[in-house]
N, CA and C of each residue as an Amber inpcrd file, in Angstrom:
protein
   231
   1.4010000 -20.3020000   6.5860000   2.5880000 -19.5280000   6.9140000
   2.1810000 -18.3150000   7.7410000   2.8900000 -18.0600000   8.8150000
   2.6160000 -16.9180000   9.6780000   3.0810000 -15.6320000   8.9990000
   2.2490000 -14.6170000   9.1330000   2.6050000 -13.3310000   8.5510000
   3.4900000 -12.5650000   9.5240000   4.4900000 -11.8900000   8.9880000
   5.4070000 -11.0890000   9.8020000   4.6840000  -9.8160000  10.2400000
   4.8250000  -9.4470000  11.5030000   4.1760000  -8.2520000  12.0330000
   5.0990000  -7.0440000  11.8390000   4.5790000  -6.0150000  11.1770000
   5.3330000  -4.7850000  10.9250000   4.4280000  -3.5880000  11.1920000
   5.0230000  -2.4290000  11.3210000   4.2570000  -1.2140000  11.5850000
   3.6400000  -0.6760000  10.2880000   2.6770000   0.2060000  10.4550000
   2.0280000   0.8180000   9.2930000   3.0200000   1.6570000   8.4840000
   3.9910000   2.2510000   9.1560000   5.0120000   3.0520000   8.4690000
   5.8560000   2.1620000   7.5550000   6.2170000   0.9770000   8.0500000
   7.0010000   0.0500000   7.2320000   6.2240000  -0.3940000   6.0000000
   4.9470000  -0.7050000   6.1770000   4.1130000  -1.1120000   5.0360000
   4.0090000   0.0290000   4.0330000   3.8130000   1.2360000   4.5530000
   3.7230000   2.4150000   3.6930000   4.9710000   2.5570000   2.8320000
   6.1580000   2.4390000   3.4340000   7.3920000   2.5810000   2.6800000
   7.5800000   1.4520000   1.6700000   7.1540000   0.2340000   2.0270000
   7.2510000  -0.8790000   1.0750000   6.4210000  -0.5910000  -0.1760000
   5.2270000  -0.0730000   0.0280000   4.3570000   0.2430000  -1.1090000
   4.9590000   1.3590000  -1.9450000   5.4130000   2.4130000  -1.2940000
   5.9810000   3.5530000  -2.0290000   7.2070000   3.1280000  -2.8340000
   8.0820000   2.3280000  -2.2290000   9.2810000   1.8820000  -2.9370000
   8.9240000   1.0390000  -4.1580000   7.9280000   0.1670000  -4.0370000
   7.5330000  -0.6540000  -5.1780000   6.8330000   0.1800000  -6.2450000
   6.0670000   1.1890000  -5.8280000   5.3900000   2.0550000  -6.7990000
   6.3980000   2.9200000  -7.5570000   7.4830000   3.3380000  -6.8810000
   8.4880000   4.1810000  -7.5400000   9.1970000   3.4480000  -8.6720000
   9.2070000   2.1210000  -8.6160000   9.8630000   1.3450000  -9.6700000
   9.1410000   1.4870000 -11.0090000   7.8680000   1.8130000 -10.9860000
   7.1020000   1.9830000 -12.2210000   7.2800000   3.3770000 -12.7920000
   6.9660000   3.5220000 -14.0540000   7.1380000   4.8230000 -14.7190000
   5.8660000   5.6620000 -14.7020000   4.7810000   5.1340000 -14.1450000
   3.5140000   5.8570000 -14.1720000   3.0700000   6.3400000 -12.7940000
   3.9880000   6.4010000 -11.8480000   3.6570000   6.8280000 -10.4870000
   4.1180000   8.2740000 -10.2830000   3.1890000   9.1690000  -9.9230000
   3.5840000  10.5580000  -9.7020000   4.3260000  10.7200000  -8.3780000
   5.0860000  11.7880000  -8.2570000   5.7520000  12.0810000  -7.0020000
   4.7420000  12.5520000  -5.9690000   5.0860000  12.4520000  -4.7110000
   4.2030000  12.9270000  -3.6560000   3.0110000  12.0260000  -3.4060000
   3.1680000  10.7360000  -3.5880000   2.0860000   9.7860000  -3.3730000
   1.7380000   9.7300000  -1.8920000   0.4760000   9.9530000  -1.5610000
   0.0130000   9.9610000  -0.1780000  -0.7680000   8.6800000   0.1010000
  -0.2610000   7.8660000   1.0550000  -0.8740000   6.5760000   1.3740000
  -1.1150000   6.5020000   2.8750000  -2.2710000   5.9570000   3.2560000
  -2.5850000   5.7010000   4.6590000  -2.8220000   4.2070000   4.8310000
  -2.2670000   3.6360000   5.8770000  -2.4760000   2.2310000   6.2100000
  -3.4500000   2.1960000   7.3780000  -4.5910000   1.5360000   7.1930000
  -5.6270000   1.4910000   8.2270000  -5.9900000   0.0430000   8.5440000
  -6.3640000  -0.2350000   9.7980000  -6.7950000  -1.5970000  10.1570000
  -8.0720000  -1.9680000   9.4110000  -8.2030000  -3.2540000   9.0900000
  -9.3680000  -3.7600000   8.3710000  -9.7130000  -5.1280000   8.9470000
 -10.9830000  -5.3690000   9.2420000 -11.3930000  -6.6410000   9.8450000
 -11.2070000  -7.8250000   8.9110000 -11.4100000  -7.6290000   7.6340000
 -11.3470000  -8.7390000   6.6800000  -9.9150000  -9.1310000   6.3190000
  -9.0740000  -8.1400000   6.0240000  -7.7200000  -8.4090000   5.5400000
  -6.6200000  -8.1120000   6.5600000  -6.9690000  -7.5330000   7.6860000
  -5.9670000  -7.1610000   8.6790000  -5.5710000  -5.7010000   8.5660000
  -5.3800000  -5.2240000   7.3320000  -5.0800000  -3.8220000   7.0740000
  -5.3970000  -3.5090000   5.6130000  -5.5640000  -2.2200000   5.3260000
  -5.7960000  -1.7520000   3.9590000  -4.9340000  -0.5330000   3.7090000
  -4.5730000  -0.3490000   2.4710000  -3.8210000   0.8410000   2.0630000
  -4.7650000   1.7380000   1.2700000  -4.8570000   2.9880000   1.6800000
  -5.7240000   3.9520000   1.0130000  -4.8740000   5.0560000   0.3910000
  -5.2250000   5.4260000  -0.8200000  -4.5160000   6.5030000  -1.5180000
  -5.2740000   7.7980000  -1.2590000  -4.5490000   8.8630000  -0.9370000
  -5.1660000  10.1660000  -0.7230000  -5.8760000  10.6480000  -1.9790000
  -6.9090000  11.4580000  -1.8120000  -7.7310000  11.9170000  -2.9350000
  -6.9100000  12.6640000  -3.9920000  -6.0190000  13.5290000  -3.5520000
  -5.1900000  14.2780000  -4.5120000  -4.2830000  13.3430000  -5.3000000
  -3.7040000  12.3700000  -4.6010000  -2.8220000  11.4120000  -5.2720000
  -3.6050000  10.5370000  -6.2420000  -4.8030000  10.1320000  -5.8360000
  -5.5910000   9.2310000  -6.6630000  -5.9790000   9.8790000  -7.9900000
  -6.2140000  11.1720000  -7.9840000  -6.5660000  11.8710000  -9.2300000
  -5.4330000  11.8360000 -10.2400000  -4.1970000  11.7240000  -9.7660000
  -3.0400000  11.7550000 -10.6470000  -2.5310000  10.3650000 -11.0300000
  -3.1240000   9.3120000 -10.4660000  -2.7080000   7.9510000 -10.8010000
  -3.4750000   7.4460000 -12.0130000  -2.7700000   6.8280000 -12.9110000
  -3.4080000   6.2340000 -14.0810000  -4.1130000   4.9480000 -13.6570000
  -5.0320000   4.4490000 -14.4780000  -5.6680000   3.1570000 -14.1620000
  -4.6430000   2.0270000 -14.0190000  -3.6040000   2.0790000 -14.8230000
  -2.5430000   1.0670000 -14.7310000  -1.8400000   1.1350000 -13.3790000
  -1.5510000   2.3470000 -12.9060000  -0.8950000   2.5230000 -11.6140000
  -1.8140000   2.0780000 -10.4760000  -3.1070000   2.3220000 -10.5880000
  -4.0490000   1.8810000  -9.5570000  -4.1270000   0.3540000  -9.5010000
  -4.0820000  -0.3060000 -10.6510000  -4.0710000  -1.7780000 -10.6700000
  -2.7950000  -2.3080000 -10.0280000  -1.6660000  -1.6640000 -10.3120000
  -0.3980000  -2.0790000  -9.7230000  -0.4200000  -1.8470000  -8.2110000
  -1.0080000  -0.7330000  -7.7730000  -1.1490000  -0.4420000  -6.3520000
  -1.9680000  -1.5390000  -5.6640000  -3.0740000  -1.9360000  -6.2670000
  -3.9240000  -2.9870000  -5.6980000  -3.1810000  -4.3210000  -5.6370000
  -2.3830000  -4.6250000  -6.6470000  -1.6180000  -5.8710000  -6.6650000
  -0.5470000  -5.8670000  -5.5800000   0.1180000  -4.7400000  -5.3990000
   1.1430000  -4.6190000  -4.3540000   0.4900000  -4.7800000  -2.9830000
  -0.6540000  -4.1330000  -2.7870000  -1.3750000  -4.2380000  -1.5160000
  -1.7370000  -5.6880000  -1.2100000  -2.2690000  -6.3930000  -2.1910000
  -2.6670000  -7.7900000  -2.0060000  -1.4570000  -8.6770000  -1.6800000
  -0.3620000  -8.4450000  -2.3720000   0.8640000  -9.2130000  -2.1370000
   1.3960000  -8.9910000  -0.7160000   1.4090000  -7.7410000  -0.2790000
   1.9260000  -7.4270000   1.0560000   0.9740000  -7.8950000   2.1570000
  -0.3370000  -7.8770000   1.8990000  -1.3020000  -8.3660000   2.8870000
  -1.0980000  -9.8470000   3.1690000  -0.6610000 -10.5950000   2.1750000
  -0.4170000 -12.0310000   2.3590000   0.8250000 -12.2860000   3.2070000
   1.7570000 -11.3450000   3.2240000   3.0340000 -11.5380000   3.9200000
   3.1420000 -10.8120000   5.2560000   2.4180000  -9.7030000   5.4140000
   2.6230000  -8.8510000   6.5920000   1.3160000  -8.5680000   7.3160000
   1.3870000  -8.5830000   8.6420000   0.2730000  -8.2080000   9.5050000
   0.6360000  -6.9090000  10.2000000  -0.3800000  -6.1300000  10.5180000
  -0.1780000  -4.8430000  11.1810000   0.1120000  -5.0840000  12.6610000
   1.1630000  -4.4920000  13.1660000   1.5200000  -4.6820000  14.5810000
   1.3040000  -3.4020000  15.3670000   0.9380000  -3.5570000  16.6130000
   0.8570000  -2.4250000  17.5190000  -0.2130000  -1.4130000  17.2290000
  -1.0650000  -1.6630000  16.2610000  -2.1210000  -0.6900000  15.9220000
  -3.4580000  -1.2660000  16.2730000
């Protein structure tokens, strides 16, 4: 199946919206979407945000990233 091409901003908002659904995600989550040779793109959590995320929230973040990587490719970057 071909992956849909979207911008890094769109991927960022998809992750934030899915993270907000959980009860263990702090406000002000800082995420950067960067190109990656192996997966096409990666989502990185800012250092300040990462300190406030629980291990459960980090696992959920990784699962969301993996799910979106299977469906979406980075466009124009």
